[in-house]
Structure formats: structure tokens, C-alpha cells
N, C-alpha and C positions, 0 to 999 in steps of 0.2 A: 756359850750357847747362842744361837741365832733366834731372836724372838720373832713371833709372827702373830698376825691379827686374824681372828676368825670373825667374819662379817656378822654372824648372829650375836656374838658376845659384844661386839662394838656397837651394834644398833641398840642393844638393850640399855646402854648408858646414855642418860640425857646429854644433849650437846651443850657445850659451854657457849655462853654469849660472847660476842667479840670483846667486851670489856674484861670478862673473867679470863678469856684466853690470853689477852694481852698482859693481865696482871700475873698469871701463872708463868708466862714466858719471862717476864721481867724478874720474877722471884728466882727462877732457875738460873737465869743469867748471872744474878748477883750472888746467890748463895749455893748454887748447884742443886742437883736432884737430892733432896733430903729424905724423901719417902720412896722406898723401893717398889718396883712393879711386881705384882703377884702374877706368877705364871704356872702353867701346868708342866709336868715332867717333859713334855715334848716341845716346850717353849711357847705354847699358845698363851697369849695374854688373857688373864682372868679379869684383872682390874688395873687401871693405870694407862688406858689408851691415850688419853690426852697428854700425860707426862711423856709417854714413849715418843709420840710424834714430835713434841717440842724438843726433846733431847736429841732426836735424830736430826731435826732441822738445824739445831745449834752445833751439830758435829760432835756431840759428846757421846761417851759410852754409857748406855743405860744400866742403871743398877737394878737388880731384880732378886727376888727370892722364889724358890721353887716350892710349891705345895704338892708334896708327893701323894697326898690322899685324893687329889682331884684329878680324875682321869677321863671324865666324860663331859660333853658340853652341858648336859643337864645339871651336873654337879657344879660346874663353873658358873652357870647362870644363878643357881641358888646361893652360892657363896658370894658372887658379885652383888646380889641384892642385899644380902646380910651386911656386907662390908659397907656398902653405900648408905643403907638405911640407918646404920649406927652412927654415921657421921653427922655432926651438928648441922652442916650446911645442906644436908639432904632433906629438902622440904617435902611437903605432901605431894605437890605436883610432880616432883622428881621421882618420888616413891611410886606414884601411879604410873608414870612413864615407864619406869624399869619393870614393874610388875606386868604391865600390858605387854611389853616386848618379850618378857620371859614366857608368858603364857602363849603368845603368838608363835614364838620359836618352837615351843613344845608341840603346839597344834600342827604346825607345818611339818615337823619331823614325823609325827604320827601319820599325817596324811601321805607323806612320801613313802613310809613303810607300807601302808595299806595299798598304795598305788603299785609299788614294786611287786608286792605279793600277788595282786590281781593280775598284773601283766605276766608274771611267771607262770600262772595257771591258765593263761590264755583268755582271761576275762577282761571285760571293758573296765578301764580305770575310772573310779568315781570322781565326780567334780563337786566342788563345794567351797565354802568360805573357810579360811583359816583364822578368821577374826574371833577374838574372845567374845563370849556371849554374856547375856545378862546374869546368868548363874555364876559365871566366872567373876563378874564384877562384884557380886554379893560376897563371894569367897575372899576376894582381895580386900574388900572393904572391912570385913571382919578382922583380917590379918593386920591391916594398917590402922585400925581403930578410927575409921571415918565412916560417913554414911555411904550407902550404896549409890544414892543419887549423885554424890560428889564424884565417885569413881566412874559412873556412867557418863557424866558430863566430861570428865577427864578423857575418857575413851573417845568421845566425840571431838574434842580438841585435837587429840593425837591424830585421828583419822582425817579430819577435814580442815583444820585451821591453816591459814597461811603461815609460813615460817616465822614471820615477824611476830604474830600473835602467840605462837608457841613459845618463842623466846621470852616474851614478856610474862607469860604464864609460869614458865619454869623458874624465872627470876623473881616470882611473887610480886610483880609490879601490877598485875591485874588478877582479880579473883576468878576462881574456876567458873562460877555461875555466870559472871559478866562476860568472860571470854567465850563460853559456850553459846550464850545468847547472841553475842556479836557474830559468831561464826555462822549461826543459823540465818541471821539477817544478810550477811555478806553472800552466802550461798544462793540467796534468792535473787541477787542482782543479775539481770540478763548480760550476756556476753558483750553486747554492743556498748555497755556502760563500764567495761572493765577498767578504763582509765579513772573513772570516779570511784570505783571499788578500791583501786590502789591508793587513791587520794585519801579515802577514809582510813585505810590501813596506816598510811604515812602520818595522818593526824594523830592516831592512837600511839604510834611509836614516839612521836614528839611529845604528846601529852596523854600518858596512859589513863589518867582519870576520866578522859572523855570517851572511853570505850562504851559506857552506858548510853551515849548519845546515838550510837549506830542503829539500834533497834528503832528509835524514834524517827531518825532520818529516813531509813528505808521504809518504815511503816507509813509515814506521811506521803512519801513518793508513790507508794502502791495505792494509797487512798485517792490521790489525785488522778493516777492512771485509770483507776476504776471509775471515778467520777466522769472522766472524759469519754470513757468507753460507751456510755449511754447517750452521748450528745450527737446531734446531727453532724454530718461530715464537715460542713463549712465551719461550724463552731469549733469542732475538735481540731481541725487543721490550723485555724488561726490561734487558738489557745496554746497549742503545742509549740508554735513558733516562740511564744513568750515563756512557756514553762519548761520545755524540754531541756534547755541549757541549765536549769536548776535541779533537774532530777538527781536524786541520790547525793545531794549536797546539803550542808547546813543552812544554805541560803533560801531553801524552799520553805515558804510559810503557807500552810494549808488554808488558813483563813483568808489570806490575801489572794491565794489562787482561786478560791471560790468566788470572791468578789470580782476578780479579773474576768473570769468566765461569764459571770452575769452581765458585766459591762459589754462584753463582746456580743452576747446573745440577746441582750436587753430583757424582754419579758416573754412569758408563754412557753418556756422550755422546762425540762424536768428539774433542773436545779432550783429555779424560782419556786416551782410547786413544792419541791422537797423542803426548801427552807421555810416556806410559808407554813406547811403542815407541821414541821418539826417545832417551829416557834409556837404554834397553837397548842401542841402537846406539852410544851414547856420543858423540852429537853435542853441539856447543856450543849455547848458547841461540840465537845468531843463526841457526845452521843449523836448529835445532828449530823456530824461528818459520816458516821456509820450509816445513818439513814440515807444520806445522799448517795453513797457508794452502792447501797443495796437497791435504791430506786433506779440507779443507772443500769441495773441488770447484771452486775459483776460482783459476785460474792467472794471477796478475798477473805483470808483467815480471820482478820479482826472483825469481819461483818457477819460471819457464819452464825454467831449467837443471836442475830436479829432475824434469821430466816423464818419466814411465816408471820412475823410480828407486823411488818410493814403493811401487808394487805389487811390485817385485822384493824390496825389503827386507821387506815384509809377508809375502810368500811364504816367505822364509827364516826369519822368526821363527815362522811357523806350523809349519813343518817341525821347527824346534828344539823347540817346545812339544810336538808329537806324540811326538817321541823321548823326551822327559822323562816 
């Protein structure tokens, strides 16, 4: 029988990392294909896509077993999920990956049926997303025995993460929450800094434990950009010459950046006033940074919690100064 690959079934299986791909190939070269490939009666592969490709690459004849009871793609998806979930190496990330793609394939199939039905009746075909919803995530979470939040974060990684981050997540080298948080931060980096975005990804590939640094690196860069947004053009232009080369890198130190801008502008500008008022209020440096960004007139995500508070504190300080 000639075996064949269905793209929907293939996509539902988590990809192998280069290291695992190499190890599987080495094992098949040394010992042969020990586990048969599960196929449908028409030869469509249900489970064993990676084995099949390696066996063909090595010029060997694939071993397979036919499952006569599986005749539809939906049945094949369900069996594939069961087979892979039962394996010890199939971790939570892989289970979420498979469940997501199974659900997406079913949604796409349903959307296609509706579209064809509408067209046959001469009606306009509906448009919409075939992405699994939050309710789908709740259902998958219950089935897998994990929290709905973990599944939703997993969906986010599947949809938006760079391939390198996905591989680390699937190999359990980074946690779901850390990976999703890093993805959110990476997504916010402007296109003009794509080389630094890639550098951060490369950093994590080399040292996965550093993935938690990405949010801090991106957040500090955004705070500096917000700070400079409220500065006079001359101050901003000169400061950017010094600071732009450090944007979205571990080398940008927000405290040093503040002092560098003060040195450029000397006195009488918004950062000096902001630092003076923040010091009088007795805030920490982290809180003061938020005040600076807000005072500059640019409310980034980290600063939104302070909205309205700055004007209130300024009013209180002005009243205090008048009394004195």
C-alpha cells in the first residue's frame, strides 16, 4: 500500500526539535523502524509522520498497520490525540498543541461545509475565524486536567510565538506562562528593531532560563521611549543618539538613562521636575520611573495604573509649597 500524508493530520502533531529528529533518525538507522505507522484503510497516515519521513529519507520500506475502524479525518484526529497523549514523552505543551490543531481542523471543516452549502443556495459565504475560542480552551483544559489559563496561554504561544520559542516550549525547556509573557513582549517590539528582537530570541535559545528577562528588557525600553516622548526636540534627539543603540537589549539601564538625559538637559525640564516631585513623595525608583513616563505625557501599559494620580499629587505638592 502507498502511504500518504494528510496536511490536517500532520499539522496536529507537535514538530520534533532538531535534536529529537536527529536522535530518531540515528535510532532507525541503527535498529530499523521498530514501531509501525498507524494508517487508515486508504493509506492515510494517522500517527507516525516523523517516522515515515525518516524511513523514506533513508530509502527503507515503511512498516505500517491498518486501522480498519478509522475512516474519517475526525476519527483519525481523535485517535492520534489519544495515541500521543498516552505516551510518556507527550507532555502538557504537546497535548495542548495537538488539542488546539484538532479543534482548529474541525472548525475549518465545519466552516468549509457551511460555505459550500451557502454557495450552492446562491447565498453569500460567511467570513470569520476558525481559531479555537475561550470556551474551547475550557473544554480542553478539563480533558487534559490542567487550568484553563494554561491552555489559553498555550493557544497564544501556538498562534504568535516565533518557531524557536515554540520548540523550547514543546521540549519543556521554558514554562507556558514564561513563554506566553515573552511572546507578548516580543510582539510589541517595532519592526525597525527586528534585528534586536531576533537577538533576544537567540539569547533564549542559548540560555532558556533567561526568557523571563525579555519582559523586563522590553518594558524598560518602552519606559525610556515614553520618557523621551515628553522632552523638547533637542533633548530627545541628543539622548536618542546615546540610547537608541541600547533599545531592546540587556544593556539598557533605565536608571542610567534617566541620569544621562538629565545631564543633557541640565535643569528645568520635565524629568528634573518629575524626579524632584517623586523624591518628595517618597516613591521607590520603580514607581518614580512610572511617574516620569506619565509626566512625559505618554501612558504605556505599565503606567496606566497611575492615570489621574500624578495630577492629584502635583496639586497636593503645590498646596504644600504655597503654605510654606
